[in-house]
C-alpha positions as CSV (number, residue, x, y, z in Angstrom):
1,M,72.3,99.8,129.8
2,Q,73.5,103.0,127.6
3,P,77.3,103.4,127.2
4,V,78.4,106.6,129.2
5,R,80.1,109.0,126.7
6,R,82.7,111.2,127.8
7,A,82.3,115.0,127.0
8,L,85.1,116.7,125.1
9,S,87.0,119.8,125.4
10,E,87.1,122.1,122.2
11,A,90.7,121.0,121.6
12,E,90.3,117.5,121.9
13,S,87.6,117.8,119.4
14,K,90.0,119.1,116.4
15,P,91.4,116.5,114.3
16,V,94.9,114.6,115.2
17,Y,97.5,115.0,112.3
18,D,100.3,113.3,114.5
19,L,101.7,112.5,117.8
20,D,104.5,113.5,120.1
21,P,107.3,114.3,117.5
22,S,109.6,114.2,120.4
23,Q,109.0,110.6,120.7
24,R,110.2,108.1,118.2
25,V,107.1,106.1,117.6
26,V,104.1,105.9,114.6
27,A,100.7,105.2,114.7
28,L,99.3,102.4,112.5
29,T,95.9,103.2,111.5
30,I,94.0,100.4,109.1
31,D,91.1,101.7,107.4
32,D,87.6,100.3,105.7
33,G,87.3,96.7,107.2
34,P,86.8,94.4,108.6
35,D,87.7,91.9,105.2
36,P,87.6,88.1,105.8
37,R,90.4,88.2,103.1
38,Y,92.8,90.8,104.1
39,T,92.0,91.5,107.9
40,P,93.3,88.0,109.4
41,Q,96.6,88.5,106.9
42,V,97.1,92.2,108.7
43,L,96.4,90.7,111.9
44,A,98.9,87.7,111.6
45,L,101.3,90.1,110.8
46,L,101.0,92.7,113.7
47,Q,101.3,89.8,116.2
48,Q,104.4,88.5,114.6
49,H,106.2,92.0,115.4
50,G,104.1,92.7,118.4
51,I,102.4,95.8,117.0
52,R,99.0,97.2,118.1
53,A,97.4,99.5,115.5
54,T,93.9,101.2,115.5
55,F,91.0,99.6,113.0
56,F,88.7,102.0,111.7
57,L,86.1,99.6,110.8
58,V,83.0,100.4,108.6
59,G,79.9,99.4,110.3
60,E,78.0,97.8,107.4
61,C,81.1,95.3,107.4
62,A,81.5,95.0,111.0
63,V,78.0,93.8,111.0
64,E,78.7,91.2,108.5
65,H,82.0,90.1,110.2
66,P,81.4,90.1,113.9
67,E,83.8,87.5,115.0
68,L,86.6,89.8,113.1
69,V,85.8,92.7,114.8
70,R,85.9,90.4,118.1
71,E,89.0,89.3,117.0
72,I,90.7,92.6,116.5
73,A,89.7,93.7,119.8
74,D,90.9,90.6,121.4
75,R,94.2,91.1,119.9
76,G,94.8,94.4,122.3
77,H,94.0,96.9,119.0
78,H,91.8,99.6,119.1
79,I,88.7,99.6,117.5
80,A,87.5,102.9,115.8
81,N,85.1,104.3,114.1
82,H,84.8,104.8,110.1
83,T,80.8,105.3,109.9
84,W,78.6,103.1,108.7
85,T,78.4,103.4,104.8
86,H,81.3,105.1,103.9
87,P,79.8,108.3,102.4
88,D,81.3,111.9,101.9
89,L,80.2,113.4,105.3
90,R,80.8,117.1,104.1
91,H,77.0,117.0,102.2
92,M,75.1,115.5,104.5
93,S,72.3,116.8,107.2
94,E,73.6,116.7,110.8
95,G,70.8,113.8,111.3
96,A,72.1,111.9,108.4
97,V,75.7,112.1,110.0
98,R,74.8,111.5,113.7
99,D,72.7,107.8,112.3
100,E,76.2,106.7,110.4
101,L,78.3,107.6,113.8
102,E,76.0,106.8,116.4
103,R,74.7,103.3,114.8
104,T,78.7,102.5,114.0
105,S,79.6,103.1,117.7
106,D,76.7,101.2,119.1
107,L,77.6,98.5,116.9
108,L,81.0,98.2,117.9
109,H,80.1,98.7,121.6
110,K,77.7,95.7,121.2
111,T,80.0,93.0,119.5
112,T,83.2,94.1,121.4
113,G,81.7,95.7,124.7
114,R,84.1,98.7,124.0
115,L,82.6,102.1,123.1
116,P,85.0,103.7,120.5
117,T,86.8,106.8,121.2
118,W,88.4,107.4,117.9
119,F,86.5,108.4,114.8
120,R,87.9,109.2,111.0
121,A,85.5,110.9,108.4
122,P,85.9,108.9,104.8
123,G,88.6,110.5,102.8
124,G,89.6,112.6,105.7
125,D,86.7,114.8,105.1
126,F,85.9,116.4,108.3
127,S,83.1,118.7,108.2
128,P,82.0,121.3,110.9
129,V,79.0,118.9,111.2
130,S,80.8,115.8,111.6
131,L,83.2,117.4,114.3
132,R,80.2,118.4,116.2
133,V,78.2,115.3,116.2
134,A,81.6,113.4,116.9
135,A,82.0,115.5,120.1
136,D,78.9,115.2,120.9
137,L,79.0,111.2,120.8
138,G,82.5,111.5,122.5
139,L,84.5,110.5,119.3
140,R,88.0,112.6,118.9
141,N,88.8,112.7,115.3
142,M,92.4,110.9,113.7
143,S,93.6,112.1,110.4
144,W,97.0,111.0,109.5
145,T,100.1,112.4,108.5
146,V,101.2,109.5,105.5
147,D,99.2,108.4,103.2
148,P,100.7,106.1,100.5
149,R,97.3,105.8,98.8
150,D,97.6,102.3,98.8
151,W,93.4,101.9,98.5
152,S,94.2,103.0,94.4
153,R,96.5,100.0,94.3
154,P,99.6,102.1,93.0
155,G,101.9,99.0,93.5
156,T,103.6,97.5,96.5
157,S,106.6,99.2,95.9
158,S,105.1,102.5,95.7
159,I,103.2,102.2,99.0
160,I,106.6,100.9,100.6
161,D,108.5,103.7,99.1
162,T,106.1,106.4,100.4
163,V,105.9,105.2,103.7
164,L,109.7,104.9,104.3
165,K,110.1,108.5,102.4
166,D,107.4,110.0,104.6
167,V,107.7,108.6,107.9
168,R,108.6,110.9,111.0
169,P,108.6,110.3,114.7
170,G,105.3,110.9,115.7
171,S,103.5,109.9,112.3
172,I,100.1,108.4,111.7
173,V,100.2,106.2,108.6
174,L,97.2,105.3,106.6
175,N,96.7,101.9,104.9
176,H,93.5,100.0,104.1
177,D,92.4,96.4,104.9
178,G,89.0,96.9,103.3
179,G,87.5,98.4,100.3
180,G,88.9,96.1,97.5
181,D,92.0,93.9,96.6
182,R,94.0,94.7,99.4
183,S,96.6,92.2,98.5
184,Q,99.6,95.0,97.5
185,T,98.8,96.8,101.3
186,V,99.4,93.3,102.6
187,A,103.0,92.9,100.7
188,A,103.9,96.4,101.5
189,L,103.2,96.2,105.3
190,K,104.9,92.5,105.5
191,A,108.2,94.5,103.6
192,Y,108.3,98.0,105.6
193,L,107.5,96.7,109.1
194,P,110.6,95.3,109.8
195,V,112.6,98.1,108.2
196,L,110.8,100.6,110.5
197,I,111.1,98.5,113.5
198,D,115.1,98.1,112.9
199,S,115.3,101.9,112.5
200,G,114.2,102.4,116.1
201,Y,110.6,102.9,116.0
202,C,108.0,101.9,118.4
203,F,104.4,101.5,117.5
204,T,101.4,102.8,119.6
205,A,97.9,102.9,119.2
206,P,96.8,106.7,120.1
207,P,95.6,106.6,123.7
208,N,91.8,106.1,124.4
C-alpha cells in the first residue's frame, strides 16, 4: 500500500533555518549516515544524555545498513531524507531530483515503517526544483543555523568552539556521522553536549 503523503502549504515548503528563539532549545541534526563506524558511537552519546536528534540519511548508505536505520528509529530519533547519492541538486532535472528524493523516502519507509517528513539538500543547496519536488512528496526542508564544518575535519577543538560560540536558543546544529572519518565529530559531541546541557539547553527533534 502506498503511504499517504501530506500536502504542504507554501509556508511549510520554505526551508527552516531555526526554531522558536524564545525557547532555550537546540535541534541537533546528523548528516550523511548511517555509517557502521560512527553512527553507533553517536547513538550511544545521545542515549547517555537523553537527547533526540534528526538523522538525515543518504539512501545508498541506508540500503547497505538497514539495521542501523532501524536502530536510529527505534531509539526515538527522527529519520529524514538526504537524497540517494548526495548530489548537487541545483544542476539536475526535475525527474532526476524526484528520483533521488522518492527512492530515499520509499526505502526509509520500507525499512522503519515511518515515512520521512523532513528533507535536507546536500550542502544546503536547495533549488526551486528541489523545493517543488520536496513539497510534492510531503517533505519539509530543513537547513541549519550553526555549521562547524565538521565534514572538513578542522580539528575537534574547532568544532567545539564554533558550536559553543554560535549556538543560540532555537539553533539547528549541523554535524555528520558519515561521509568519511568522523572521529573528530564524535569527540566534539562528547565535549560540547554536556556544556550545552549544563547551560540550560534542551534538545528537540523538530516536529513531524
